[in-house]
C-alpha positions in Angstrom: 22.5 -15.2 -5.5 23.4 -11.6 -4.7 26.6 -11.6 -6.8 27.8 -8.7 -8.8 28.1 -5.2 -7.2 27.7 -1.9 -8.9 30.2 -0.1 -6.7 32.3 -0.9 -3.7 30.5 -1.1 -0.4 32.5 1.8 1.1 31.2 4.0 -1.7 27.7 2.9 -1.2 27.9 4.1 2.4 28.5 7.6 1.3 25.9 10.1 0.2 24.2 9.5 -3.1 26.1 10.6 -6.2 26.3 14.1 -7.6 24.1 16.8 -6.1 21.2 14.5 -5.1 20.5 14.8 -1.4 18.9 11.9 0.4 16.3 14.2 1.8 15.2 15.4 -1.6 15.0 11.8 -2.9 12.9 10.6 0.1 10.7 13.6 -0.1 9.9 13.0 -3.8 9.0 9.4 -3.1 7.0 10.0 0.1 4.9 12.9 -1.2 3.9 11.0 -4.3 3.1 7.9 -2.3 1.0 10.0 0.1 -1.1 11.3 -2.8 -1.5 7.8 -4.4 -2.6 6.1 -1.2 -4.9 9.0 -0.1 -6.6 8.6 -3.5 -6.7 4.8 -3.4 -7.7 4.6 0.3 -10.5 7.3 0.4 -12.8 4.9 -1.5 -12.4 2.3 1.2 -13.0 4.8 4.1 -16.1 6.0 2.3 -17.4 2.5 1.7 -20.6 2.8 3.7 -21.6 6.0 1.9 -20.6 4.7 -1.5 -22.7 1.6 -0.8 -25.8 3.8 -0.2 -25.2 6.0 -3.2 -24.0 3.6 -5.9 -24.8 0.1 -4.8 -28.5 0.4 -4.0 -30.0 -2.7 -2.3 -32.6 -3.5 0.2 -30.0 -5.6 2.0 -27.4 -3.5 3.7 -24.8 -6.3 3.7 -25.3 -6.9 -0.1 -24.7 -3.2 -0.8 -21.6 -3.2 1.3 -20.4 -6.4 -0.4 -20.9 -4.7 -3.8 -18.8 -1.7 -2.7 -16.0 -4.0 -1.4 -16.2 -6.0 -4.6 -15.5 -2.9 -6.6 -12.7 -2.2 -4.1 -11.3 -5.6 -4.9 -11.6 -5.2 -8.7 -9.1 -2.4 -8.7 -6.5 -4.7 -7.3 -6.8 -7.0 -10.3 -5.8 -4.0 -12.4 -2.8 -3.4 -10.3 -1.0 -6.4 -11.9 -1.2 -5.1 -15.5 -0.5 -1.6 -14.1 2.6 -2.9 -12.4 3.8 -4.7 -15.6 3.2 -1.5 -17.7 4.9 0.9 -15.3 7.5 -1.6 -14.4 8.4 -1.7 -18.1 8.6 2.0 -18.3 10.6 2.3 -15.1 13.2 -0.3 -16.0 13.4 0.7 -19.7 13.1 4.5 -19.6 13.6 5.5 -16.0 12.1 5.5 -12.5 11.2 9.2 -12.7 9.1 8.8 -15.9 7.0 5.9 -14.5 6.4 7.6 -11.1 5.3 10.9 -12.7 2.6 9.1 -14.8 1.3 7.0 -11.9 0.4 10.0 -9.8 -1.2 11.9 -12.7 -3.5 8.9 -13.6 -4.5 8.4 -9.9 -5.5 12.0 -9.5 -7.6 12.0 -12.7 -9.4 8.8 -11.6 -10.2 10.1 -8.1 -11.5 13.5 -9.3 -13.7 11.7 -11.7 -15.2 9.8 -8.8 -16.0 13.1 -7.0 -17.8 14.4 -10.1 -19.9 11.4 -10.9 -23.7 11.4 -10.7 -25.1 8.7 -8.4 -27.4 5.8 -8.8 -30.5 8.0 -8.3 -29.5 9.9 -11.5 -28.0 7.3 -13.8 -29.0 4.0 -12.3 -26.7 1.1 -13.0 -24.6 3.3 -15.4 -23.4 5.3 -12.3 -22.3 2.1 -10.7 -20.4 1.1 -13.9 -18.7 4.5 -14.2 -17.6 4.3 -10.6 -16.1 0.8 -11.1 -14.3 2.0 -14.2 -12.8 4.9 -12.3 -11.8 2.5 -9.6 -10.1 0.3 -12.1 -8.1 3.3 -13.4 -7.0 3.9 -9.8 -5.9 0.3 -9.5 -3.9 0.5 -12.8 -2.1 3.6 -11.6 -1.4 2.2 -8.1 0.2 -0.8 -9.6 3.2 1.2 -10.6 3.6 3.3 -7.5 5.0 1.7 -4.3 7.5 -0.7 -6.0 8.8 2.1 -8.1 9.1 4.5 -5.2 11.1 2.0 -3.2 13.4 1.2 -6.1 13.9 5.0 -6.5 14.9 5.5 -2.9 16.9 2.4 -2.4 19.1 3.1 -5.4 19.9 6.5 -4.0 20.3 5.7 -0.3 23.5 4.9 1.6 23.7 1.1 2.0 23.8 1.2 5.8 20.6 3.2 6.0 18.8 1.5 3.1 16.1 -0.1 5.3 15.4 3.1 7.2 15.0 5.1 4.0 12.7 2.6 2.3 10.6 2.3 5.5 10.1 6.1 5.2 8.7 5.6 1.7 6.2 3.1 3.1 5.2 5.6 5.7 3.9 7.6 2.8 1.3 4.8 2.2 0.2 5.1 5.9 0.3 8.9 5.8 -1.9 8.9 2.7 -4.4 6.5 4.3 -4.2 8.6 7.5 -5.0 11.7 5.6 -8.0 9.9 4.0 -9.1 8.7 7.4 -8.9 12.1 8.9 -10.8 13.7 6.0 -13.5 11.0 6.5 -13.5 11.7 10.2 -13.9 15.5 9.7 -16.7 14.9 7.2 -18.7 12.8 9.6 -18.0 15.2 12.5 -18.9 18.4 10.6 -21.8 17.4 8.4 -25.0 15.5 9.1 -25.7 12.2 7.4 -28.2 13.7 5.1 -25.7 16.4 4.0 -23.0 13.9 3.4 -25.3 11.7 1.2 -26.5 14.8 -0.6 -23.2 16.4 -1.7 -20.5 16.5 1.0 -19.3 13.0 0.1 -17.7 14.5 -3.0 -15.3 16.7 -1.0 -12.7 14.0 -0.1 -12.5 12.9 -3.8 -12.2 16.4 -5.1 -9.5 17.3 -2.6 -7.2 15.0 -4.6 -6.6 17.9 -7.0 -5.0 20.0 -4.3 -2.6 17.4 -3.0 -2.1 15.9 -6.4 -0.7 19.1 -7.9 1.9 19.2 -5.1 2.9 15.6 -5.7 3.1 16.0 -9.5 5.2 19.2 -9.2 7.7 17.5 -6.9 8.0 14.3 -9.0 8.6 16.3 -12.2 11.5 18.1 -10.6 13.4 15.0 -9.4 16.3 13.3 -11.1 16.6 9.6 -11.8 18.6 7.3 -9.7 22.4 7.0 -10.1 22.2 3.3 -10.7 19.6 3.5 -13.4 21.5 6.4 -15.1 24.6 4.2 -15.1 22.7 1.3 -16.7 21.2 3.7 -19.3 24.6 5.2 -20.1 26.1 1.7 -20.6 23.2 0.6 -22.7 22.4 -2.2 -20.3 18.7 -1.6 -19.9 16.5 -4.5 -21.1 14.1 -4.2 -24.1 11.7 -6.5 -22.3 12.3 -6.3 -18.6 9.4 -8.6 -17.7 10.8 -11.4 -19.8 14.3 -10.9 -18.3 12.7 -10.9 -14.8 10.8 -14.1 -15.3 13.8 -15.9 -16.8 16.4 -14.8 -14.2 14.6 -13.8 -11.1 11.4 -15.9 -10.9 12.3 -17.3 -7.5 12.8 -13.9 -6.0 9.4 -12.8 -7.3 7.7 -15.8 -5.7 9.3 -15.0 -2.4 8.1 -11.4 -2.7 4.6 -12.6 -3.3 4.5 -14.8 -0.2 6.6 -12.6 2.1 4.1 -9.7 1.4 1.0 -11.5 2.7 0.8 -9.7 6.0 1.6 -6.2 4.8 -1.1 -6.5 2.1 -3.9 -8.7 3.5 -3.1 -7.8 7.1 -2.9 -4.1 6.2 -6.3 -3.9 4.6 -7.9 -5.9 7.4 -6.3 -3.7 10.1 -7.1 -0.4 8.4 -9.6 -0.1 5.6 -11.8 -3.0 6.6 -11.5 -2.3 10.4 -13.1 1.1 9.9 -16.3 -0.7 8.7 -15.9 -3.6 11.1 -15.9 -1.3 14.2 -19.2 0.1 13.0 -20.9 -3.2 11.9 -19.6 -5.8 14.3 -18.4 -3.5 17.2 -21.5 -1.3 17.2 -19.4 1.9 17.3 -20.2 5.2 15.6 -18.5 6.1 12.3 -16.7 9.0 14.1 -15.2 6.6 16.7 -14.3 4.1 13.9 -12.4 6.7 11.9 -10.7 8.1 15.1 -9.5 4.6 16.0 -8.2 4.0 12.4 -6.5 7.4 12.5 -4.7 6.6 15.8 -3.7 3.2 14.5 -2.2 4.8 11.4 -0.3 7.3 13.5 1.3 4.5 15.4 2.0 2.7 12.2 3.8 5.8 10.8 6.0 5.9 14.0 6.6 2.2 13.9 7.8 2.0 10.3 11.1 3.9 10.6 11.8 2.3 13.9 11.5 -1.1 12.3 13.6 0.0 9.4 16.3 1.2 11.8 16.2 -2.2 13.6 16.5 -4.0 10.2 19.6 -1.9 9.4 21.1 -2.6 12.8 20.2 -6.3 13.4 19.2 -7.6 10.0 16.0 -8.0 7.9 15.0 -11.5 9.0 14.8 -10.9 12.8 12.4 -8.0 12.2 10.3 -9.9 9.7 10.1 -12.8 12.1 9.2 -10.8 15.1 6.4 -8.9 13.4 4.8 -11.9 11.7 5.0 -14.1 14.8 3.4 -11.4 16.9 0.6 -11.0 14.4 0.0 -14.7 14.4 -0.4 -14.9 18.2 -2.3 -11.6 18.7 -4.7 -11.7 15.8 -7.7 -13.4 17.5 -7.3 -11.6 20.9 -7.2 -8.2 19.3 -10.3 -8.9 17.2 -12.0 -9.9 20.4 -11.3 -6.4 21.7 -12.6 -4.8 18.6 -15.9 -6.8 18.4 -18.1 -5.4 21.0 -15.9 -4.1 23.8 -15.6 -0.5 24.8 -14.2 2.2 22.6 -10.7 2.2 24.2 -10.4 -1.6 24.0 -11.3 -1.5 20.4 -8.7 1.2 19.7 -6.1 -0.9 21.4 -7.1 -4.0 19.5 -6.8 -2.2 16.1 -3.6 -0.4 17.0 -1.8 -3.6 18.1 -2.8 -5.3 14.8 -1.5 -2.4 12.8 1.8 -2.2 14.7 2.4 -5.8 13.9 1.9 -5.1 10.2 4.1 -2.0 10.4 7.0 -3.9 11.9 7.0 -6.3 9.0 6.5 -3.5 6.5 9.5 -1.7 7.8 11.8 -4.5 6.7 9.9 -6.0 3.7 10.6 -3.7 0.8 14.3 -3.3 1.4 14.5 -7.1 1.3 12.6 -7.2 -2.0 15.0 -4.5 -3.4 18.1 -6.5 -2.3 16.8 -9.7 -4.0 16.6 -8.1 -7.5 19.1 -6.7 -10.0 18.8 -3.1 -11.2 17.7 -3.9 -14.8 14.5 -5.6 -13.6 14.1 -4.2 -10.1 11.1 -1.9 -10.8 9.3 -4.7 -12.7 10.1 -7.3 -10.0 8.9 -5.1 -7.1 5.7 -4.1 -9.0 4.9 -7.7 -10.1 5.5 -9.4 -6.8 3.8 -6.8 -4.7 0.8 -6.5 -7.0 0.2 -10.2 -7.2 0.0 -10.3 -3.4 -2.3 -7.3 -3.4 -4.5 -8.9 -6.0 -4.8 -12.2 -4.1 -4.9 -11.1 -0.5 -5.1 -7.3 -0.2 -8.0 -6.1 -2.5 -10.1 -9.1 -1.6 -9.6 -8.8 2.2 -12.6 -6.5 3.0 -14.9 -8.5 0.8 -13.8 -11.9 2.2 -13.9 -10.6 5.8 -17.5 -9.3 5.3 -18.5 -12.5 3.5 -17.0 -14.7 6.3 -19.1 -13.0 8.9 -22.2 -13.2 6.7 -21.9 -17.0 6.1 -20.6 -18.0 9.5 -22.5 -15.6 11.8 -19.2 -15.3 13.7 -18.0 -11.7 14.2 -14.4 -13.1 14.8 -14.2 -14.7 11.4 -12.0 -11.9 9.9 -9.4 -12.7 12.6 -8.8 -16.0 10.8 -8.0 -14.2 7.6 -5.5 -11.9 9.4 -3.8 -14.8 11.1 -3.6 -16.7 7.8 -1.8 -13.8 6.2 0.6 -13.6 9.1 1.4 -17.3 8.9 2.2 -17.1 5.2 4.7 -14.3 5.9 6.1 -16.1 8.9 6.7 -19.4 7.0 8.3 -17.5 4.1 10.8 -15.8 6.4 12.5 -19.2 6.8 13.0 -19.5 3.1 14.8 -16.2 2.4 18.5 -15.3 3.0 19.6 -12.4 5.1 20.3 -9.5 2.7 21.6 -6.9 5.2 24.9 -5.3 4.1 24.9 -6.5 0.5 25.5 -4.0 -2.4 22.7 -3.6 -4.8 23.1 -5.8 -7.9 23.5 -4.1 -11.3 23.2 -7.3 -13.4 
């Protein structure tokens, strides 16, 4: 299945071609991913405030459900966004697609920070917020898959998993930054001040970090493998059609394998910040502190998992992380729902570490399943279908499960379900460690 090689394995173990340094390549991917996931995540971390300002309702749960519904809607736009940017990335280059994703994300996030609230515009304010959120989703659809394709095609083969895991650390760093900003906001300002004007600060800060990300992305070069394809005239006019006709099975495996790192991720991070306040009875400051600590541990776990995937193989790491998540899901939620602060922090952190272990080996596996001419499209499509089905809906479903069941542990069932889907899929994929990336 993993047939033709672009270059001999010994050449792939050397540094990337020409004057491209691995550090520069990873930096360009990571910084852009940080910006994207800060922008995308800040909405989730500000969910309770947004519910008050844009989804006015006498029922607090109904307002929060409305906020999370808008959170989920953006994930449905990730699929067309992934198809669009996947086409650009596979047809015209990884650099071009990645530069546009970050620009659109920054525009959408700044618009959110400038919007009038429900008090001023009524339902039109809610509609404008949802539209901006949809633009975020469309832009995010082209980001992570493209960034991983970009780094994997430039990295030495023996460190490919380590380098792609560092790209994924950008998603955690972006979410961590969003969580820390939310924590600072609740620590510095009173609730009335936040509801009055300070809630806009995290969204408007996107301009500052976005400018840095855009500058770095505009100064990077495309990958050696894509440039070789372009020089030979082997890029596809319709990458999506080529993908579906030649690599549909690989895309299906990507969809199922990604269950834990999408659904599990949003349960253990974005939703957990609200869960600790609503089900656990903790303050918003404590909830954001717990989430920040979990994200720090996730950032540290990712490259460690990537290193282990390079040393021992992708499948053992994927199996260990998903099996641990399956077993520990319910006990960790028990710690989060009503125990003391430290127990809650431990519960959330353990869940997040399980997700991070799987994440450290996932994207390199995706990359190694796909040929270069459809790699961007395949990564974007597979990843975004999973995000649409399990990731974006996770906070909404978790909140709804508690509402209809009256059981505060109901979200643990969703987390365990995602872990089981990944665990079962591991048995249906081949080991890809050591293979050379396919060109055709």
